[in-house]
MDAnalysis code that builds the backbone (N, CA, C; Angstrom):
import MDAnalysis as mda
import numpy as np

u = mda.Universe.empty(354, n_residues=118, atom_resindex=np.repeat(np.arange(118), 3), trajectory=True)
u.add_TopologyAttr("name", ["N", "CA", "C"] * 118)
u.add_TopologyAttr("resid", np.arange(1, 119))
u.add_TopologyAttr("resname", ["UNK", "UNK", "UNK", "UNK", "UNK", "UNK", "UNK", "UNK", "UNK", "UNK", "UNK", "UNK", "UNK", "UNK", "UNK", "UNK", "UNK", "UNK", "UNK", "UNK", "UNK", "UNK", "UNK", "UNK", "UNK", "UNK", "UNK", "UNK", "UNK", "UNK", "UNK", "UNK", "UNK", "UNK", "UNK", "UNK", "UNK", "UNK", "UNK", "UNK", "UNK", "UNK", "UNK", "UNK", "UNK", "UNK", "UNK", "UNK", "UNK", "UNK", "UNK", "UNK", "UNK", "UNK", "UNK", "UNK", "UNK", "UNK", "UNK", "UNK", "UNK", "UNK", "UNK", "UNK", "UNK", "UNK", "UNK", "UNK", "UNK", "UNK", "UNK", "UNK", "UNK", "UNK", "UNK", "UNK", "UNK", "UNK", "UNK", "UNK", "UNK", "UNK", "UNK", "UNK", "UNK", "UNK", "UNK", "UNK", "UNK", "UNK", "UNK", "UNK", "UNK", "UNK", "UNK", "UNK", "UNK", "UNK", "UNK", "UNK", "UNK", "UNK", "UNK", "UNK", "UNK", "UNK", "UNK", "UNK", "UNK", "UNK", "UNK", "UNK", "UNK", "UNK", "UNK", "UNK", "UNK", "UNK"])
u.atoms.positions = np.array([
    [84.804, 63.453, 39.735],
    [84.827, 64.862, 40.148],
    [83.668, 65.553, 39.702],
    [82.959, 66.361, 40.432],
    [82.164, 67.456, 39.802],
    [82.720, 68.486, 39.329],
    [81.864, 69.121, 38.393],
    [82.259, 70.002, 37.013],
    [82.291, 71.751, 38.047],
    [83.299, 72.514, 38.365],
    [83.512, 73.386, 39.135],
    [83.234, 74.747, 38.401],
    [82.775, 74.400, 37.416],
    [82.292, 76.110, 36.499],
    [82.791, 75.718, 35.107],
    [82.489, 76.934, 34.292],
    [82.696, 76.797, 32.767],
    [83.428, 78.720, 32.532],
    [84.828, 78.242, 32.296],
    [85.442, 79.647, 31.955],
    [84.762, 80.657, 30.411],
    [84.426, 81.362, 31.162],
    [83.907, 82.696, 30.404],
    [84.035, 83.863, 30.170],
    [83.206, 84.835, 29.515],
    [83.812, 86.260, 29.337],
    [82.615, 86.691, 30.193],
    [82.765, 87.491, 31.205],
    [81.667, 88.445, 31.591],
    [81.489, 90.229, 31.961],
    [80.904, 90.760, 31.906],
    [80.746, 92.008, 32.136],
    [80.752, 92.508, 33.557],
    [81.777, 93.095, 33.864],
    [81.409, 93.848, 35.840],
    [80.546, 95.395, 35.240],
    [80.006, 95.422, 35.785],
    [79.195, 96.690, 35.812],
    [79.714, 97.215, 37.238],
    [80.361, 98.369, 37.535],
    [81.495, 98.703, 38.689],
    [80.610, 99.859, 38.714],
    [80.189, 100.384, 39.948],
    [79.321, 102.028, 40.394],
    [80.292, 102.972, 40.638],
    [80.155, 104.235, 40.447],
    [80.852, 105.541, 41.030],
    [79.870, 106.223, 41.107],
    [79.549, 107.242, 42.603],
    [78.453, 108.109, 42.604],
    [79.080, 109.263, 41.533],
    [77.491, 109.156, 40.826],
    [77.270, 110.413, 40.521],
    [76.280, 111.298, 40.736],
    [76.311, 112.009, 41.508],
    [75.856, 113.319, 42.469],
    [74.738, 112.817, 43.401],
    [73.523, 113.507, 43.268],
    [72.442, 113.033, 44.397],
    [71.393, 113.464, 43.908],
    [69.674, 112.796, 43.762],
    [68.621, 113.325, 43.416],
    [68.196, 114.348, 44.315],
    [67.153, 114.466, 44.199],
    [66.301, 115.740, 44.593],
    [66.055, 115.422, 46.396],
    [66.047, 114.161, 46.852],
    [66.144, 113.639, 48.160],
    [67.455, 113.461, 48.971],
    [68.476, 113.728, 48.430],
    [69.672, 113.923, 48.434],
    [70.123, 112.048, 48.579],
    [69.914, 111.382, 47.786],
    [69.863, 109.833, 47.521],
    [70.743, 109.871, 46.787],
    [71.837, 108.836, 46.808],
    [72.908, 108.930, 45.737],
    [72.127, 108.595, 44.344],
    [72.965, 109.116, 43.183],
    [72.761, 108.860, 42.042],
    [74.412, 107.698, 41.581],
    [73.638, 106.578, 41.082],
    [74.834, 105.829, 40.777],
    [75.137, 105.732, 38.947],
    [76.227, 106.081, 38.678],
    [77.022, 105.644, 37.077],
    [77.690, 104.429, 37.144],
    [77.645, 103.555, 36.150],
    [77.974, 102.332, 36.464],
    [79.174, 102.182, 35.141],
    [80.161, 102.041, 35.706],
    [81.352, 101.566, 34.181],
    [81.412, 100.565, 33.897],
    [81.515, 99.828, 32.645],
    [81.959, 98.271, 32.371],
    [83.128, 97.960, 32.179],
    [83.322, 96.978, 32.968],
    [84.583, 96.230, 32.280],
    [84.626, 94.641, 32.193],
    [85.132, 94.610, 31.024],
    [84.860, 92.960, 30.240],
    [86.245, 92.197, 30.852],
    [85.305, 91.485, 31.914],
    [86.508, 90.036, 32.286],
    [86.509, 88.816, 31.563],
    [87.880, 88.919, 31.337],
    [87.773, 87.543, 30.818],
    [88.251, 86.005, 31.508],
    [88.321, 84.899, 31.258],
    [89.000, 84.102, 32.310],
    [88.379, 83.983, 33.626],
    [86.695, 83.907, 33.536],
    [86.027, 84.289, 34.827],
    [85.436, 82.694, 35.033],
    [85.322, 81.969, 35.953],
    [84.770, 80.669, 36.123],
    [83.591, 80.786, 36.725],
    [82.118, 80.328, 36.088],
    [81.051, 80.655, 36.501],
    [80.564, 79.051, 36.616],
    [79.276, 79.163, 37.412],
    [78.959, 77.869, 37.802],
    [77.805, 78.359, 38.343],
    [76.837, 77.638, 38.095],
    [75.090, 77.807, 38.636],
    [75.298, 77.065, 39.515],
    [74.409, 77.809, 40.612],
    [74.272, 76.729, 42.221],
    [73.101, 76.035, 42.159],
    [73.223, 74.934, 42.010],
    [72.087, 73.637, 42.144],
    [71.068, 74.144, 43.347],
    [69.788, 73.683, 43.184],
    [68.547, 74.120, 44.138],
    [69.060, 74.042, 45.587],
    [69.863, 72.979, 46.401],
    [69.903, 73.296, 47.759],
    [71.370, 74.248, 48.045],
    [72.338, 74.765, 46.893],
    [72.801, 75.399, 47.151],
    [72.321, 76.779, 47.105],
    [71.315, 77.420, 46.414],
    [70.360, 78.241, 46.344],
    [69.596, 79.070, 47.525],
    [69.117, 77.343, 47.844],
    [68.418, 77.940, 49.193],
    [68.902, 78.066, 50.387],
    [70.203, 77.795, 50.432],
    [71.148, 77.760, 51.511],
    [72.150, 79.105, 51.790],
    [71.951, 79.650, 50.485],
    [72.757, 80.949, 50.238],
    [72.067, 82.390, 50.752],
    [73.093, 83.148, 51.535],
    [72.720, 84.113, 51.947],
    [71.808, 85.162, 50.719],
    [71.016, 85.567, 51.097],
    [69.964, 86.437, 50.469],
    [69.865, 87.802, 51.294],
    [70.581, 88.950, 50.523],
    [70.562, 89.826, 51.310],
    [69.355, 90.970, 50.385],
    [68.765, 91.587, 51.154],
    [67.708, 92.293, 50.436],
    [67.111, 91.474, 49.449],
    [66.407, 90.330, 49.588],
    [65.430, 89.577, 48.691],
    [66.327, 88.828, 47.050],
    [67.598, 89.120, 47.154],
    [68.057, 88.603, 45.948],
    [68.169, 87.175, 45.743],
    [67.503, 86.828, 44.625],
    [67.701, 85.040, 44.512],
    [68.813, 84.964, 43.903],
    [69.707, 84.090, 45.013],
    [71.020, 83.559, 44.540],
    [70.919, 82.884, 43.453],
    [72.034, 82.571, 42.672],
    [72.012, 81.851, 41.009],
    [73.277, 81.476, 40.545],
    [74.272, 82.430, 40.845],
    [75.974, 81.752, 40.381],
    [76.797, 81.776, 41.484],
    [77.628, 81.071, 41.310],
    [78.946, 81.650, 42.006],
    [80.146, 82.007, 40.948],
    [80.769, 83.107, 40.957],
    [81.610, 83.415, 39.665],
    [83.219, 83.589, 40.045],
    [84.130, 83.246, 39.575],
    [85.229, 83.566, 40.310],
    [86.051, 84.673, 39.437],
    [86.698, 85.478, 39.909],
    [86.893, 86.935, 39.193],
    [88.671, 86.387, 39.092],
    [89.507, 86.672, 37.927],
    [90.789, 86.780, 38.369],
    [91.003, 88.234, 38.770],
    [92.063, 88.743, 39.000],
    [92.567, 89.772, 39.515],
    [92.856, 91.235, 38.642],
    [91.181, 91.644, 38.367],
    [91.739, 92.624, 37.736],
    [90.784, 93.524, 38.700],
    [90.176, 93.200, 39.392],
    [89.172, 94.272, 40.298],
    [89.707, 94.193, 42.039],
    [89.169, 95.574, 42.353],
    [89.397, 95.429, 44.090],
    [88.093, 95.070, 44.204],
    [88.107, 94.813, 45.462],
    [86.934, 94.116, 46.313],
    [86.100, 95.452, 46.363],
    [86.511, 96.715, 46.832],
    [85.832, 98.080, 46.827],
    [85.018, 98.511, 45.464],
    [85.854, 97.513, 44.305],
    [84.950, 97.913, 43.059],
    [83.625, 97.015, 42.715],
    [84.053, 95.626, 43.579],
    [82.848, 95.103, 43.517],
    [81.508, 95.436, 44.409],
    [81.729, 95.972, 45.672],
    [80.740, 96.427, 46.364],
    [79.795, 97.414, 45.602],
    [78.722, 96.455, 45.443],
    [77.719, 97.047, 44.346],
    [77.273, 97.206, 43.004],
    [78.537, 96.307, 42.609],
    [78.329, 95.715, 41.106],
    [77.436, 94.810, 40.919],
    [77.203, 94.629, 39.759],
    [76.679, 93.891, 38.653],
    [77.468, 93.431, 37.358],
    [76.473, 91.938, 37.650],
    [77.399, 91.239, 36.537],
    [76.602, 90.858, 35.699],
    [77.336, 90.839, 34.339],
    [76.216, 89.978, 32.989],
    [77.109, 89.032, 32.129],
    [76.267, 88.080, 32.663],
    [76.827, 86.729, 32.014],
    [76.824, 86.687, 30.366],
    [77.773, 87.255, 30.072],
    [77.165, 88.056, 28.454],
    [77.621, 86.962, 27.198],
    [78.277, 85.907, 27.688],
    [78.553, 84.283, 26.766],
    [77.082, 83.941, 27.113],
    [76.158, 83.823, 27.720],
    [75.192, 83.756, 28.455],
    [73.988, 84.089, 27.877],
    [74.132, 85.517, 26.747],
    [73.090, 86.243, 26.237],
    [72.654, 87.255, 27.502],
    [73.161, 87.400, 28.521],
    [72.814, 88.458, 29.517],
    [73.355, 90.024, 28.664],
    [72.602, 91.048, 28.318],
    [73.270, 92.035, 27.641],
    [73.382, 93.080, 28.870],
    [74.893, 93.671, 28.802],
    [74.945, 94.594, 29.733],
    [74.117, 95.449, 30.132],
    [73.389, 95.837, 29.537],
    [72.527, 96.813, 29.342],
    [71.109, 96.720, 29.483],
    [70.731, 95.771, 29.987],
    [69.413, 95.187, 30.356],
    [69.256, 95.016, 31.984],
    [68.604, 95.900, 32.829],
    [68.791, 95.625, 34.004],
    [68.120, 94.464, 34.472],
    [67.469, 93.879, 34.326],
    [66.615, 93.292, 34.508],
    [67.247, 91.578, 34.491],
    [68.317, 91.401, 33.876],
    [69.213, 90.304, 33.814],
    [70.448, 90.529, 34.254],
    [70.829, 91.607, 34.120],
    [72.541, 91.310, 35.275],
    [71.726, 90.852, 36.135],
    [73.198, 90.458, 37.081],
    [73.146, 89.718, 38.381],
    [73.923, 91.086, 39.628],
    [73.475, 91.152, 40.439],
    [73.713, 91.821, 41.606],
    [74.836, 91.025, 42.423],
    [76.044, 91.798, 42.420],
    [77.070, 90.651, 43.436],
    [76.118, 90.873, 45.231],
    [76.074, 89.845, 45.393],
    [75.693, 89.910, 47.021],
    [76.801, 89.428, 47.946],
    [78.202, 89.121, 47.358],
    [78.883, 88.527, 48.496],
    [80.341, 88.233, 48.081],
    [81.345, 88.343, 48.520],
    [82.575, 88.712, 47.901],
    [83.536, 88.443, 48.982],
    [83.765, 86.909, 49.090],
    [84.450, 86.008, 49.991],
    [85.644, 85.848, 49.275],
    [87.089, 86.090, 50.057],
    [88.264, 85.823, 49.100],
    [88.791, 84.568, 48.476],
    [88.937, 84.165, 47.887],
    [88.819, 83.089, 47.335],
    [90.526, 82.745, 46.728],
    [90.638, 81.563, 47.827],
    [92.370, 80.914, 47.700],
    [92.535, 80.735, 46.370],
    [92.090, 80.355, 44.853],
    [92.104, 79.922, 44.065],
    [93.213, 81.119, 43.308],
    [93.132, 80.592, 41.926],
    [93.879, 81.405, 40.499],
    [93.034, 82.530, 40.639],
    [91.823, 82.378, 40.485],
    [91.259, 83.622, 40.676],
    [91.200, 84.418, 42.052],
    [91.029, 85.737, 41.904],
    [91.138, 86.599, 43.263],
    [89.900, 86.666, 43.796],
    [88.883, 86.841, 43.488],
    [87.726, 86.842, 44.146],
    [86.336, 86.002, 43.821],
    [85.940, 85.490, 44.541],
    [84.511, 84.029, 44.346],
    [83.589, 85.228, 44.456],
    [82.266, 85.881, 43.660],
    [81.540, 86.576, 43.939],
    [80.286, 85.540, 43.594],
    [78.875, 85.876, 44.869],
    [77.715, 85.046, 44.463],
    [77.161, 86.315, 44.421],
    [76.333, 85.921, 42.924],
    [75.087, 86.940, 42.083],
    [74.065, 86.435, 42.298],
    [72.948, 87.256, 42.005],
    [71.740, 86.706, 41.952],
    [70.611, 87.889, 41.478],
    [69.561, 87.445, 40.893],
    [68.353, 88.194, 40.395],
    [67.751, 89.018, 41.375],
    [67.394, 90.400, 40.670],
    [66.668, 91.014, 41.564],
    [66.001, 91.750, 41.156],
    [64.627, 92.434, 41.762],
    [63.721, 92.771, 40.961],
    [63.884, 94.318, 41.962],
    [63.888, 95.220, 40.912],
    [63.636, 96.965, 41.545],
    [64.842, 97.679, 41.203],
])
């Protein structure tokens, strides 16, 4: 049987609107939530190639999260795999949540995350 993933502690950065810039575009502030018992699995090459790629995100991981955040909080969120050395304040290393299907497992949500540039 294939390994489903590794249970880790991750940091989820949820966003909230914190005003607008001079062009009327939203400015976001991020709040950190440390989530224990997240199931993290890196996608293999074929899975990564077949995954949805919104806005050019290179999909890399599937993360199953326990019931600590709502679906709306995960919209626009980012995840730092802190046990893998990703700092939650390094914008180039955190992963953007790109898909949030409902999970029938012990974990409430299974999110797909990936690297983005910009």
